[in-house]
mmCIF file as gemmi writes it, N, C-alpha and C atoms, coordinates in Angstrom:
data_model
loop_
_atom_site.group_PDB
_atom_site.id
_atom_site.type_symbol
_atom_site.label_atom_id
_atom_site.label_alt_id
_atom_site.label_comp_id
_atom_site.label_asym_id
_atom_site.label_entity_id
_atom_site.label_seq_id
_atom_site.pdbx_PDB_ins_code
_atom_site.Cartn_x
_atom_site.Cartn_y
_atom_site.Cartn_z
_atom_site.occupancy
_atom_site.B_iso_or_equiv
_atom_site.pdbx_formal_charge
_atom_site.auth_seq_id
_atom_site.auth_asym_id
_atom_site.pdbx_PDB_model_num
ATOM 1 N N . UNK Axp A 1 ? 98.666 124.251 81.144 1 0 ? 1 A 1
ATOM 2 C CA . UNK Axp A 1 ? 98.952 123.349 80.05 1 0 ? 1 A 1
ATOM 3 C C . UNK Axp A 1 ? 98.334 121.995 80.363 1 0 ? 1 A 1
ATOM 4 N N . UNK Axp A 2 ? 97.734 121.392 79.392 1 0 ? 2 A 1
ATOM 5 C CA . UNK Axp A 2 ? 97.106 120.104 79.611 1 0 ? 2 A 1
ATOM 6 C C . UNK Axp A 2 ? 97.728 119.073 78.689 1 0 ? 2 A 1
ATOM 7 N N . UNK Axp A 3 ? 97.661 117.836 79.123 1 0 ? 3 A 1
ATOM 8 C CA . UNK Axp A 3 ? 98.236 116.751 78.343 1 0 ? 3 A 1
ATOM 9 C C . UNK Axp A 3 ? 97.278 115.582 78.419 1 0 ? 3 A 1
ATOM 10 N N . UNK Axp A 4 ? 97.059 114.92 77.32 1 0 ? 4 A 1
ATOM 11 C CA . UNK Axp A 4 ? 96.189 113.752 77.294 1 0 ? 4 A 1
ATOM 12 C C . UNK Axp A 4 ? 97.013 112.508 77.607 1 0 ? 4 A 1
ATOM 13 N N . UNK Axp A 5 ? 96.634 111.821 78.671 1 0 ? 5 A 1
ATOM 14 C CA . UNK Axp A 5 ? 97.314 110.587 79.069 1 0 ? 5 A 1
ATOM 15 C C . UNK Axp A 5 ? 96.289 109.464 79.058 1 0 ? 5 A 1
ATOM 16 N N . UNK Axp A 6 ? 96.648 108.358 78.418 1 0 ? 6 A 1
ATOM 17 C CA . UNK Axp A 6 ? 95.783 107.181 78.412 1 0 ? 6 A 1
ATOM 18 C C . UNK Axp A 6 ? 96.134 106.348 79.638 1 0 ? 6 A 1
ATOM 19 N N . UNK Axp A 7 ? 95.313 106.461 80.692 1 0 ? 7 A 1
ATOM 20 C CA . UNK Axp A 7 ? 95.572 105.803 81.964 1 0 ? 7 A 1
ATOM 21 C C . UNK Axp A 7 ? 95.292 104.306 81.918 1 0 ? 7 A 1
ATOM 22 N N . UNK Axp A 8 ? 94.749 103.8 80.795 1 0 ? 8 A 1
ATOM 23 C CA . UNK Axp A 8 ? 94.435 102.372 80.673 1 0 ? 8 A 1
ATOM 24 C C . UNK Axp A 8 ? 95.608 101.576 80.125 1 0 ? 8 A 1
ATOM 25 N N . UNK Axp A 9 ? 96.732 102.244 79.903 1 0 ? 9 A 1
ATOM 26 C CA . UNK Axp A 9 ? 97.946 101.597 79.399 1 0 ? 9 A 1
ATOM 27 C C . UNK Axp A 9 ? 99.11 101.952 80.318 1 0 ? 9 A 1
ATOM 28 N N . UNK Axp A 10 ? 100.183 101.161 80.277 1 0 ? 10 A 1
ATOM 29 C CA . UNK Axp A 10 ? 101.366 101.528 81.069 1 0 ? 10 A 1
ATOM 30 C C . UNK Axp A 10 ? 101.87 102.902 80.634 1 0 ? 10 A 1
ATOM 31 N N . UNK Axp A 11 ? 102.284 103.709 81.605 1 0 ? 11 A 1
ATOM 32 C CA . UNK Axp A 11 ? 102.769 105.053 81.311 1 0 ? 11 A 1
ATOM 33 C C . UNK Axp A 11 ? 104.232 105.019 80.866 1 0 ? 11 A 1
ATOM 34 N N . UNK Axp A 12 ? 104.553 105.913 79.968 1 0 ? 12 A 1
ATOM 35 C CA . UNK Axp A 12 ? 105.959 106.076 79.597 1 0 ? 12 A 1
ATOM 36 C C . UNK Axp A 12 ? 106.631 106.863 80.722 1 0 ? 12 A 1
ATOM 37 N N . UNK Axp A 13 ? 107.949 106.872 80.726 1 0 ? 13 A 1
ATOM 38 C CA . UNK Axp A 13 ? 108.68 107.64 81.735 1 0 ? 13 A 1
ATOM 39 C C . UNK Axp A 13 ? 108.323 109.12 81.648 1 0 ? 13 A 1
ATOM 40 N N . UNK Axp A 14 ? 108.173 109.629 80.427 1 0 ? 14 A 1
ATOM 41 C CA . UNK Axp A 14 ? 107.842 111.04 80.227 1 0 ? 14 A 1
ATOM 42 C C . UNK Axp A 14 ? 106.445 111.359 80.755 1 0 ? 14 A 1
ATOM 43 N N . UNK Axp A 15 ? 105.478 110.479 80.501 1 0 ? 15 A 1
ATOM 44 C CA . UNK Axp A 15 ? 104.116 110.697 80.993 1 0 ? 15 A 1
ATOM 45 C C . UNK Axp A 15 ? 104.083 110.666 82.524 1 0 ? 15 A 1
ATOM 46 N N . UNK Axp A 16 ? 104.798 109.696 83.105 1 0 ? 16 A 1
ATOM 47 C CA . UNK Axp A 16 ? 104.833 109.584 84.556 1 0 ? 16 A 1
ATOM 48 C C . UNK Axp A 16 ? 105.47 110.835 85.167 1 0 ? 16 A 1
ATOM 49 N N . UNK Axp A 17 ? 106.589 111.27 84.615 1 0 ? 17 A 1
ATOM 50 C CA . UNK Axp A 17 ? 107.267 112.455 85.138 1 0 ? 17 A 1
ATOM 51 C C . UNK Axp A 17 ? 106.372 113.687 85.044 1 0 ? 17 A 1
ATOM 52 N N . UNK Axp A 18 ? 105.646 113.841 83.928 1 0 ? 18 A 1
ATOM 53 C CA . UNK Axp A 18 ? 104.764 114.984 83.763 1 0 ? 18 A 1
ATOM 54 C C . UNK Axp A 18 ? 103.641 114.942 84.798 1 0 ? 18 A 1
ATOM 55 N N . UNK Axp A 19 ? 103.003 113.783 84.977 1 0 ? 19 A 1
ATOM 56 C CA . UNK Axp A 19 ? 101.883 113.651 85.905 1 0 ? 19 A 1
ATOM 57 C C . UNK Axp A 19 ? 102.328 113.849 87.355 1 0 ? 19 A 1
ATOM 58 N N . UNK Axp A 20 ? 103.546 113.442 87.684 1 0 ? 20 A 1
ATOM 59 C CA . UNK Axp A 20 ? 104.045 113.579 89.054 1 0 ? 20 A 1
ATOM 60 C C . UNK Axp A 20 ? 104.223 115.034 89.459 1 0 ? 20 A 1
ATOM 61 N N . UNK Axp A 21 ? 104.253 115.949 88.493 1 0 ? 21 A 1
ATOM 62 C CA . UNK Axp A 21 ? 104.37 117.373 88.796 1 0 ? 21 A 1
ATOM 63 C C . UNK Axp A 21 ? 103.087 117.919 89.413 1 0 ? 21 A 1
ATOM 64 N N . UNK Axp A 22 ? 101.982 117.194 89.263 1 0 ? 22 A 1
ATOM 65 C CA . UNK Axp A 22 ? 100.677 117.651 89.722 1 0 ? 22 A 1
ATOM 66 C C . UNK Axp A 22 ? 100.044 116.607 90.638 1 0 ? 22 A 1
ATOM 67 N N . UNK Axp A 23 ? 100.638 116.394 91.824 1 0 ? 23 A 1
ATOM 68 C CA . UNK Axp A 23 ? 100.152 115.319 92.691 1 0 ? 23 A 1
ATOM 69 C C . UNK Axp A 23 ? 98.706 115.512 93.148 1 0 ? 23 A 1
ATOM 70 N N . UNK Axp A 24 ? 98.272 116.739 93.295 1 0 ? 24 A 1
ATOM 71 C CA . UNK Axp A 24 ? 96.897 116.972 93.719 1 0 ? 24 A 1
ATOM 72 C C . UNK Axp A 24 ? 95.882 116.514 92.692 1 0 ? 24 A 1
ATOM 73 N N . UNK Axp A 25 ? 96.273 116.491 91.438 1 0 ? 25 A 1
ATOM 74 C CA . UNK Axp A 25 ? 95.367 116.116 90.36 1 0 ? 25 A 1
ATOM 75 C C . UNK Axp A 25 ? 95.539 114.655 89.961 1 0 ? 25 A 1
ATOM 76 N N . UNK Axp A 26 ? 96.784 114.196 89.895 1 0 ? 26 A 1
ATOM 77 C CA . UNK Axp A 26 ? 97.062 112.889 89.3 1 0 ? 26 A 1
ATOM 78 C C . UNK Axp A 26 ? 97.514 111.8 90.268 1 0 ? 26 A 1
ATOM 79 N N . UNK Axp A 27 ? 97.639 112.095 91.547 1 0 ? 27 A 1
ATOM 80 C CA . UNK Axp A 27 ? 98.188 111.099 92.485 1 0 ? 27 A 1
ATOM 81 C C . UNK Axp A 27 ? 97.401 109.797 92.461 1 0 ? 27 A 1
ATOM 82 N N . UNK Axp A 28 ? 96.091 109.878 92.537 1 0 ? 28 A 1
ATOM 83 C CA . UNK Axp A 28 ? 95.267 108.667 92.536 1 0 ? 28 A 1
ATOM 84 C C . UNK Axp A 28 ? 95.384 107.9 91.238 1 0 ? 28 A 1
ATOM 85 N N . UNK Axp A 29 ? 95.436 108.625 90.124 1 0 ? 29 A 1
ATOM 86 C CA . UNK Axp A 29 ? 95.562 107.971 88.819 1 0 ? 29 A 1
ATOM 87 C C . UNK Axp A 29 ? 96.929 107.301 88.674 1 0 ? 29 A 1
ATOM 88 N N . UNK Axp A 30 ? 97.974 107.96 89.173 1 0 ? 30 A 1
ATOM 89 C CA . UNK Axp A 30 ? 99.314 107.365 89.129 1 0 ? 30 A 1
ATOM 90 C C . UNK Axp A 30 ? 99.357 106.072 89.942 1 0 ? 30 A 1
ATOM 91 N N . UNK Axp A 31 ? 98.762 106.103 91.134 1 0 ? 31 A 1
ATOM 92 C CA . UNK Axp A 31 ? 98.751 104.909 91.987 1 0 ? 31 A 1
ATOM 93 C C . UNK Axp A 31 ? 97.97 103.776 91.332 1 0 ? 31 A 1
ATOM 94 N N . UNK Axp A 32 ? 96.812 104.1 90.771 1 0 ? 32 A 1
ATOM 95 C CA . UNK Axp A 32 ? 95.989 103.073 90.126 1 0 ? 32 A 1
ATOM 96 C C . UNK Axp A 32 ? 96.707 102.48 88.92 1 0 ? 32 A 1
ATOM 97 N N . UNK Axp A 33 ? 97.367 103.332 88.143 1 0 ? 33 A 1
ATOM 98 C CA . UNK Axp A 33 ? 98.089 102.852 86.971 1 0 ? 33 A 1
ATOM 99 C C . UNK Axp A 33 ? 99.259 101.967 87.395 1 0 ? 33 A 1
ATOM 100 N N . UNK Axp A 34 ? 99.972 102.371 88.449 1 0 ? 34 A 1
ATOM 101 C CA . UNK Axp A 34 ? 101.11 101.582 88.932 1 0 ? 34 A 1
ATOM 102 C C . UNK Axp A 34 ? 100.646 100.233 89.474 1 0 ? 34 A 1
ATOM 103 N N . UNK Axp A 35 ? 99.462 100.202 90.109 1 0 ? 35 A 1
ATOM 104 C CA . UNK Axp A 35 ? 98.933 98.937 90.621 1 0 ? 35 A 1
ATOM 105 C C . UNK Axp A 35 ? 98.518 98.016 89.479 1 0 ? 35 A 1
ATOM 106 N N . UNK Axp A 36 ? 97.936 98.608 88.433 1 0 ? 36 A 1
ATOM 107 C CA . UNK Axp A 36 ? 97.483 97.809 87.296 1 0 ? 36 A 1
ATOM 108 C C . UNK Axp A 36 ? 98.649 97.351 86.427 1 0 ? 36 A 1
ATOM 109 N N . UNK Axp A 37 ? 99.674 98.182 86.324 1 0 ? 37 A 1
ATOM 110 C CA . UNK Axp A 37 ? 100.839 97.876 85.492 1 0 ? 37 A 1
ATOM 111 C C . UNK Axp A 37 ? 102.108 98.05 86.318 1 0 ? 37 A 1
ATOM 112 N N . UNK Axp A 38 ? 102.395 97.097 87.225 1 0 ? 38 A 1
ATOM 113 C CA . UNK Axp A 38 ? 103.58 97.243 88.072 1 0 ? 38 A 1
ATOM 114 C C . UNK Axp A 38 ? 104.848 97.229 87.227 1 0 ? 38 A 1
ATOM 115 N N . UNK Axp A 39 ? 105.853 97.996 87.659 1 0 ? 39 A 1
ATOM 116 C CA . UNK Axp A 39 ? 107.107 97.991 86.909 1 0 ? 39 A 1
ATOM 117 C C . UNK Axp A 39 ? 107.735 96.608 86.957 1 0 ? 39 A 1
ATOM 118 N N . UNK Axp A 40 ? 108.262 96.168 85.842 1 0 ? 40 A 1
ATOM 119 C CA . UNK Axp A 40 ? 108.89 94.851 85.777 1 0 ? 40 A 1
ATOM 120 C C . UNK Axp A 40 ? 110.315 94.945 86.279 1 0 ? 40 A 1
ATOM 121 N N . UNK Axp A 41 ? 110.702 93.954 87.054 1 0 ? 41 A 1
ATOM 122 C CA . UNK Axp A 41 ? 112.069 93.908 87.552 1 0 ? 41 A 1
ATOM 123 C C . UNK Axp A 41 ? 112.995 93.562 86.393 1 0 ? 41 A 1
ATOM 124 N N . UNK Axp A 42 ? 114.101 94.264 86.343 1 0 ? 42 A 1
ATOM 125 C CA . UNK Axp A 42 ? 115.068 93.982 85.299 1 0 ? 42 A 1
ATOM 126 C C . UNK Axp A 42 ? 115.809 92.688 85.622 1 0 ? 42 A 1
ATOM 127 N N . UNK Axp A 43 ? 115.876 91.801 84.644 1 0 ? 43 A 1
ATOM 128 C CA . UNK Axp A 43 ? 116.581 90.547 84.854 1 0 ? 43 A 1
ATOM 129 C C . UNK Axp A 43 ? 118.069 90.748 84.583 1 0 ? 43 A 1
ATOM 130 N N . UNK Axp A 44 ? 118.869 90.043 85.342 1 0 ? 44 A 1
ATOM 131 C CA . UNK Axp A 44 ? 120.304 90.114 85.14 1 0 ? 44 A 1
ATOM 132 C C . UNK Axp A 44 ? 120.765 88.867 84.4 1 0 ? 44 A 1
ATOM 133 N N . UNK Axp A 45 ? 121.935 88.914 83.855 1 0 ? 45 A 1
ATOM 134 C CA . UNK Axp A 45 ? 122.457 87.796 83.089 1 0 ? 45 A 1
ATOM 135 C C . UNK Axp A 45 ? 122.712 86.562 83.95 1 0 ? 45 A 1
ATOM 136 N N . UNK Axp A 46 ? 123.003 86.78 85.234 1 0 ? 46 A 1
ATOM 137 C CA . UNK Axp A 46 ? 123.286 85.624 86.084 1 0 ? 46 A 1
ATOM 138 C C . UNK Axp A 46 ? 122.023 84.983 86.649 1 0 ? 46 A 1
ATOM 139 N N . UNK Axp A 47 ? 120.858 85.509 86.282 1 0 ? 47 A 1
ATOM 140 C CA . UNK Axp A 47 ? 119.603 84.908 86.694 1 0 ? 47 A 1
ATOM 141 C C . UNK Axp A 47 ? 119.023 85.464 87.977 1 0 ? 47 A 1
ATOM 142 N N . UNK Axp A 48 ? 119.78 86.284 88.691 1 0 ? 48 A 1
ATOM 143 C CA . UNK Axp A 48 ? 119.225 86.877 89.911 1 0 ? 48 A 1
ATOM 144 C C . UNK Axp A 48 ? 118.503 88.167 89.552 1 0 ? 48 A 1
ATOM 145 N N . UNK Axp A 49 ? 117.348 88.364 90.152 1 0 ? 49 A 1
ATOM 146 C CA . UNK Axp A 49 ? 116.54 89.532 89.836 1 0 ? 49 A 1
ATOM 147 C C . UNK Axp A 49 ? 116.802 90.705 90.77 1 0 ? 49 A 1
ATOM 148 N N . UNK Axp A 50 ? 117.359 90.451 91.917 1 0 ? 50 A 1
ATOM 149 C CA . UNK Axp A 50 ? 117.595 91.525 92.871 1 0 ? 50 A 1
ATOM 150 C C . UNK Axp A 50 ? 119.091 91.714 93.068 1 0 ? 50 A 1
ATOM 151 N N . UNK Axp A 51 ? 119.485 92.952 93.141 1 0 ? 51 A 1
ATOM 152 C CA . UNK Axp A 51 ? 120.889 93.258 93.387 1 0 ? 51 A 1
ATOM 153 C C . UNK Axp A 51 ? 121.132 93.162 94.888 1 0 ? 51 A 1
ATOM 154 N N . UNK Axp A 52 ? 122.08 92.356 95.271 1 0 ? 52 A 1
ATOM 155 C CA . UNK Axp A 52 ? 122.377 92.181 96.68 1 0 ? 52 A 1
ATOM 156 C C . UNK Axp A 52 ? 123.399 93.212 97.126 1 0 ? 52 A 1
ATOM 157 N N . UNK Axp A 53 ? 123.093 93.872 98.234 1 0 ? 53 A 1
ATOM 158 C CA . UNK Axp A 53 ? 124.005 94.854 98.803 1 0 ? 53 A 1
ATOM 159 C C . UNK Axp A 53 ? 124.928 94.113 99.752 1 0 ? 53 A 1
ATOM 160 N N . UNK Axp A 54 ? 126.243 94.272 99.594 1 0 ? 54 A 1
ATOM 161 C CA . UNK Axp A 54 ? 127.167 93.546 100.481 1 0 ? 54 A 1
ATOM 162 C C . UNK Axp A 54 ? 126.981 93.971 101.938 1 0 ? 54 A 1
ATOM 163 N N . UNK Axp A 55 ? 127.22 93.028 102.839 1 0 ? 55 A 1
ATOM 164 C CA . UNK Axp A 55 ? 127.053 93.298 104.261 1 0 ? 55 A 1
ATOM 165 C C . UNK Axp A 55 ? 127.898 94.478 104.727 1 0 ? 55 A 1
ATOM 166 N N . UNK Axp A 56 ? 129.02 94.723 104.083 1 0 ? 56 A 1
ATOM 167 C CA . UNK Axp A 56 ? 129.881 95.827 104.491 1 0 ? 56 A 1
ATOM 168 C C . UNK Axp A 56 ? 129.209 97.187 104.286 1 0 ? 56 A 1
ATOM 169 N N . UNK Axp A 57 ? 128.145 97.224 103.493 1 0 ? 57 A 1
ATOM 170 C CA . UNK Axp A 57 ? 127.416 98.474 103.272 1 0 ? 57 A 1
ATOM 171 C C . UNK Axp A 57 ? 126.168 98.578 104.146 1 0 ? 57 A 1
ATOM 172 N N . UNK Axp A 58 ? 125.875 97.543 104.934 1 0 ? 58 A 1
ATOM 173 C CA . UNK Axp A 58 ? 124.729 97.571 105.844 1 0 ? 58 A 1
ATOM 174 C C . UNK Axp A 58 ? 125.1 98.373 107.089 1 0 ? 58 A 1
ATOM 175 N N . UNK Axp A 59 ? 124.108 98.962 107.726 1 0 ? 59 A 1
ATOM 176 C CA . UNK Axp A 59 ? 124.357 99.637 108.994 1 0 ? 59 A 1
ATOM 177 C C . UNK Axp A 59 ? 124.525 98.585 110.092 1 0 ? 59 A 1
ATOM 178 N N . UNK Axp A 60 ? 125.098 99.003 111.2 1 0 ? 60 A 1
ATOM 179 C CA . UNK Axp A 60 ? 125.292 98.074 112.314 1 0 ? 60 A 1
ATOM 180 C C . UNK Axp A 60 ? 123.939 97.553 112.804 1 0 ? 60 A 1
ATOM 181 N N . UNK Axp A 61 ? 122.928 98.42 112.829 1 0 ? 61 A 1
ATOM 182 C CA . UNK Axp A 61 ? 121.59 98.008 113.268 1 0 ? 61 A 1
ATOM 183 C C . UNK Axp A 61 ? 121.007 96.962 112.319 1 0 ? 61 A 1
ATOM 184 N N . UNK Axp A 62 ? 121.192 97.139 111.027 1 0 ? 62 A 1
ATOM 185 C CA . UNK Axp A 62 ? 120.688 96.166 110.049 1 0 ? 62 A 1
ATOM 186 C C . UNK Axp A 62 ? 121.384 94.824 110.213 1 0 ? 62 A 1
ATOM 187 N N . UNK Axp A 63 ? 122.686 94.856 110.418 1 0 ? 63 A 1
ATOM 188 C CA . UNK Axp A 63 ? 123.447 93.624 110.61 1 0 ? 63 A 1
ATOM 189 C C . UNK Axp A 63 ? 122.968 92.882 111.861 1 0 ? 63 A 1
ATOM 190 N N . UNK Axp A 64 ? 122.809 93.631 112.955 1 0 ? 64 A 1
ATOM 191 C CA . UNK Axp A 64 ? 122.369 93.032 114.206 1 0 ? 64 A 1
ATOM 192 C C . UNK Axp A 64 ? 120.968 92.434 114.064 1 0 ? 64 A 1
ATOM 193 N N . UNK Axp A 65 ? 120.089 93.152 113.382 1 0 ? 65 A 1
ATOM 194 C CA . UNK Axp A 65 ? 118.725 92.656 113.174 1 0 ? 65 A 1
ATOM 195 C C . UNK Axp A 65 ? 118.723 91.357 112.38 1 0 ? 65 A 1
ATOM 196 N N . UNK Axp A 66 ? 119.537 91.288 111.33 1 0 ? 66 A 1
ATOM 197 C CA . UNK Axp A 66 ? 119.6 90.066 110.509 1 0 ? 66 A 1
ATOM 198 C C . UNK Axp A 66 ? 120.172 88.899 111.308 1 0 ? 66 A 1
ATOM 199 N N . UNK Axp A 67 ? 121.199 89.164 112.104 1 0 ? 67 A 1
ATOM 200 C CA . UNK Axp A 67 ? 121.785 88.092 112.918 1 0 ? 67 A 1
ATOM 201 C C . UNK Axp A 67 ? 120.757 87.592 113.934 1 0 ? 67 A 1
ATOM 202 N N . UNK Axp A 68 ? 120.043 88.507 114.584 1 0 ? 68 A 1
ATOM 203 C CA . UNK Axp A 68 ? 119.023 88.108 115.552 1 0 ? 68 A 1
ATOM 204 C C . UNK Axp A 68 ? 117.898 87.338 114.877 1 0 ? 68 A 1
ATOM 205 N N . UNK Axp A 69 ? 117.539 87.724 113.657 1 0 ? 69 A 1
ATOM 206 C CA . UNK Axp A 69 ? 116.502 87.002 112.914 1 0 ? 69 A 1
ATOM 207 C C . UNK Axp A 69 ? 116.952 85.573 112.655 1 0 ? 69 A 1
ATOM 208 N N . UNK Axp A 70 ? 118.189 85.414 112.191 1 0 ? 70 A 1
ATOM 209 C CA . UNK Axp A 70 ? 118.7 84.067 111.922 1 0 ? 70 A 1
ATOM 210 C C . UNK Axp A 70 ? 118.765 83.245 113.196 1 0 ? 70 A 1
ATOM 211 N N . UNK Axp A 71 ? 119.169 83.873 114.29 1 0 ? 71 A 1
ATOM 212 C CA . UNK Axp A 71 ? 119.237 83.152 115.56 1 0 ? 71 A 1
ATOM 213 C C . UNK Axp A 71 ? 117.851 82.684 115.99 1 0 ? 71 A 1
ATOM 214 N N . UNK Axp A 72 ? 116.851 83.535 115.853 1 0 ? 72 A 1
ATOM 215 C CA . UNK Axp A 72 ? 115.497 83.196 116.304 1 0 ? 72 A 1
ATOM 216 C C . UNK Axp A 72 ? 114.785 82.243 115.343 1 0 ? 72 A 1
ATOM 217 N N . UNK Axp A 73 ? 114.834 82.538 114.058 1 0 ? 73 A 1
ATOM 218 C CA . UNK Axp A 73 ? 114.06 81.768 113.086 1 0 ? 73 A 1
ATOM 219 C C . UNK Axp A 73 ? 114.746 80.495 112.616 1 0 ? 73 A 1
ATOM 220 N N . UNK Axp A 74 ? 116.058 80.493 112.62 1 0 ? 74 A 1
ATOM 221 C CA . UNK Axp A 74 ? 116.789 79.368 112.057 1 0 ? 74 A 1
ATOM 222 C C . UNK Axp A 74 ? 117.571 78.579 113.102 1 0 ? 74 A 1
ATOM 223 N N . UNK Axp A 75 ? 117.388 78.942 114.376 1 0 ? 75 A 1
ATOM 224 C CA . UNK Axp A 75 ? 118.063 78.208 115.441 1 0 ? 75 A 1
ATOM 225 C C . UNK Axp A 75 ? 119.57 78.391 115.452 1 0 ? 75 A 1
ATOM 226 N N . UNK Axp A 76 ? 120.037 79.486 114.927 1 0 ? 76 A 1
ATOM 227 C CA . UNK Axp A 76 ? 121.474 79.772 114.92 1 0 ? 76 A 1
ATOM 228 C C . UNK Axp A 76 ? 121.902 80.294 116.284 1 0 ? 76 A 1
ATOM 229 N N . UNK Axp A 77 ? 123.196 80.348 116.507 1 0 ? 77 A 1
ATOM 230 C CA . UNK Axp A 77 ? 123.74 80.961 117.718 1 0 ? 77 A 1
ATOM 231 C C . UNK Axp A 77 ? 124.907 81.864 117.315 1 0 ? 77 A 1
ATOM 232 N N . UNK Axp A 78 ? 124.582 82.77 116.407 1 0 ? 78 A 1
ATOM 233 C CA . UNK Axp A 78 ? 125.595 83.675 115.884 1 0 ? 78 A 1
ATOM 234 C C . UNK Axp A 78 ? 125.848 84.826 116.853 1 0 ? 78 A 1
ATOM 235 N N . UNK Axp A 79 ? 127.078 85.32 116.859 1 0 ? 79 A 1
ATOM 236 C CA . UNK Axp A 79 ? 127.486 86.425 117.723 1 0 ? 79 A 1
ATOM 237 C C . UNK Axp A 79 ? 126.74 87.699 117.318 1 0 ? 79 A 1
ATOM 238 N N . UNK Axp A 80 ? 126.139 88.402 118.293 1 0 ? 80 A 1
ATOM 239 C CA . UNK Axp A 80 ? 125.35 89.605 117.998 1 0 ? 80 A 1
ATOM 240 C C . UNK Axp A 80 ? 126.019 90.892 118.455 1 0 ? 80 A 1
ATOM 241 N N . UNK Axp A 81 ? 127.225 90.794 118.968 1 0 ? 81 A 1
ATOM 242 C CA . UNK Axp A 81 ? 127.927 91.996 119.407 1 0 ? 81 A 1
ATOM 243 C C . UNK Axp A 81 ? 129.238 92.115 118.656 1 0 ? 81 A 1
ATOM 244 N N . UNK Axp A 82 ? 129.735 93.335 118.576 1 0 ? 82 A 1
ATOM 245 C CA . UNK Axp A 82 ? 130.998 93.585 117.905 1 0 ? 82 A 1
ATOM 246 C C . UNK Axp A 82 ? 130.898 94.811 117.03 1 0 ? 82 A 1
ATOM 247 N N . UNK Axp A 83 ? 131.96 95.07 116.312 1 0 ? 83 A 1
ATOM 248 C CA . UNK Axp A 83 ? 131.975 96.211 115.408 1 0 ? 83 A 1
ATOM 249 C C . UNK Axp A 83 ? 131.16 95.893 114.158 1 0 ? 83 A 1
ATOM 250 N N . UNK Axp A 84 ? 130.915 96.906 113.383 1 0 ? 84 A 1
ATOM 251 C CA . UNK Axp A 84 ? 130.164 96.715 112.136 1 0 ? 84 A 1
ATOM 252 C C . UNK Axp A 84 ? 130.89 95.713 111.232 1 0 ? 84 A 1
ATOM 253 N N . UNK Axp A 85 ? 132.196 95.827 111.131 1 0 ? 85 A 1
ATOM 254 C CA . UNK Axp A 85 ? 132.979 94.91 110.296 1 0 ? 85 A 1
ATOM 255 C C . UNK Axp A 85 ? 132.912 93.474 110.826 1 0 ? 85 A 1
ATOM 256 N N . UNK Axp A 86 ? 132.957 93.323 112.149 1 0 ? 86 A 1
ATOM 257 C CA . UNK Axp A 86 ? 132.875 91.984 112.749 1 0 ? 86 A 1
ATOM 258 C C . UNK Axp A 86 ? 131.515 91.34 112.491 1 0 ? 86 A 1
ATOM 259 N N . UNK Axp A 87 ? 130.439 92.136 112.599 1 0 ? 87 A 1
ATOM 260 C CA . UNK Axp A 87 ? 129.098 91.601 112.36 1 0 ? 87 A 1
ATOM 261 C C . UNK Axp A 87 ? 128.913 91.231 110.89 1 0 ? 87 A 1
ATOM 262 N N . UNK Axp A 88 ? 129.477 92.041 109.994 1 0 ? 88 A 1
ATOM 263 C CA . UNK Axp A 88 ? 129.414 91.717 108.564 1 0 ? 88 A 1
ATOM 264 C C . UNK Axp A 88 ? 130.126 90.391 108.306 1 0 ? 88 A 1
ATOM 265 N N . UNK Axp A 89 ? 131.263 90.179 108.953 1 0 ? 89 A 1
ATOM 266 C CA . UNK Axp A 89 ? 132.022 88.941 108.8 1 0 ? 89 A 1
ATOM 267 C C . UNK Axp A 89 ? 131.236 87.741 109.331 1 0 ? 89 A 1
ATOM 268 N N . UNK Axp A 90 ? 130.501 87.927 110.421 1 0 ? 90 A 1
ATOM 269 C CA . UNK Axp A 90 ? 129.671 86.85 110.973 1 0 ? 90 A 1
ATOM 270 C C . UNK Axp A 90 ? 128.658 86.39 109.926 1 0 ? 90 A 1
ATOM 271 N N . UNK Axp A 91 ? 127.983 87.351 109.28 1 0 ? 91 A 1
ATOM 272 C CA . UNK Axp A 91 ? 126.985 87 108.264 1 0 ? 91 A 1
ATOM 273 C C . UNK Axp A 91 ? 127.633 86.39 107.023 1 0 ? 91 A 1
ATOM 274 N N . UNK Axp A 92 ? 128.773 86.925 106.607 1 0 ? 92 A 1
ATOM 275 C CA . UNK Axp A 92 ? 129.476 86.359 105.443 1 0 ? 92 A 1
ATOM 276 C C . UNK Axp A 92 ? 129.895 84.918 105.709 1 0 ? 92 A 1
ATOM 277 N N . UNK Axp A 93 ? 130.422 84.675 106.887 1 0 ? 93 A 1
ATOM 278 C CA . UNK Axp A 93 ? 130.847 83.317 107.243 1 0 ? 93 A 1
ATOM 279 C C . UNK Axp A 93 ? 129.651 82.372 107.3 1 0 ? 93 A 1
ATOM 280 N N . UNK Axp A 94 ? 128.537 82.853 107.854 1 0 ? 94 A 1
ATOM 281 C CA . UNK Axp A 94 ? 127.333 82.021 107.925 1 0 ? 94 A 1
ATOM 282 C C . UNK Axp A 94 ? 126.821 81.703 106.525 1 0 ? 94 A 1
ATOM 283 N N . UNK Axp A 95 ? 126.843 82.684 105.638 1 0 ? 95 A 1
ATOM 284 C CA . UNK Axp A 95 ? 126.41 82.444 104.255 1 0 ? 95 A 1
ATOM 285 C C . UNK Axp A 95 ? 127.286 81.397 103.577 1 0 ? 95 A 1
ATOM 286 N N . UNK Axp A 96 ? 128.586 81.471 103.799 1 0 ? 96 A 1
ATOM 287 C CA . UNK Axp A 96 ? 129.515 80.519 103.192 1 0 ? 96 A 1
ATOM 288 C C . UNK Axp A 96 ? 129.299 79.093 103.701 1 0 ? 96 A 1
ATOM 289 N N . UNK Axp A 97 ? 128.88 78.986 104.966 1 0 ? 97 A 1
ATOM 290 C CA . UNK Axp A 97 ? 128.671 77.656 105.568 1 0 ? 97 A 1
ATOM 291 C C . UNK Axp A 97 ? 127.371 77.002 105.111 1 0 ? 97 A 1
ATOM 292 N N . UNK Axp A 98 ? 126.487 77.768 104.505 1 0 ? 98 A 1
ATOM 293 C CA . UNK Axp A 98 ? 125.192 77.232 104.073 1 0 ? 98 A 1
ATOM 294 C C . UNK Axp A 98 ? 125.359 76.429 102.779 1 0 ? 98 A 1
ATOM 295 N N . UNK Axp A 99 ? 124.573 75.358 102.649 1 0 ? 99 A 1
ATOM 296 C CA . UNK Axp A 99 ? 124.623 74.595 101.406 1 0 ? 99 A 1
ATOM 297 C C . UNK Axp A 99 ? 124.065 75.423 100.248 1 0 ? 99 A 1
ATOM 298 N N . UNK Axp A 100 ? 124.679 75.305 99.117 1 0 ? 100 A 1
ATOM 299 C CA . UNK Axp A 100 ? 124.23 76.043 97.919 1 0 ? 100 A 1
ATOM 300 C C . UNK Axp A 100 ? 123.093 75.307 97.244 1 0 ? 100 A 1
ATOM 301 N N . UNK Axp A 101 ? 122.121 76.089 96.77 1 0 ? 101 A 1
ATOM 302 C CA . UNK Axp A 101 ? 120.959 75.469 96.096 1 0 ? 101 A 1
ATOM 303 C C . UNK Axp A 101 ? 121.274 75.105 94.685 1 0 ? 101 A 1
C-alpha cells in the first residue's frame, strides 16, 4: 500500500504514524521533516513551557548529580549524602532560599 505524503509541509499525526511503520524507507524523510518543522512546545496558562518533575520523583542518582552540579557551578555547599527523600528536601530548601525572578 502506498500513500502520498507532502514532505515539504509539517506532517499530521496520522501521516507521521503511517511513515514510522516503514523506518527503512521513511526514516531519513521523517528526520528531515522534523528538523525543518520542529514540534512546538505547548504553552501553559501559567507561562511556563516545561513541566517540572518534583524532586520526589527523581532518582537518588539524579538528585545527587544536581546537588553536585550546584555545589560546583554555583559555589554551594549542599549535603550530598542521605536518603532519596533527604536529598529531595535539600534541593527543595535550596530552591526556596533562592530569590524569585
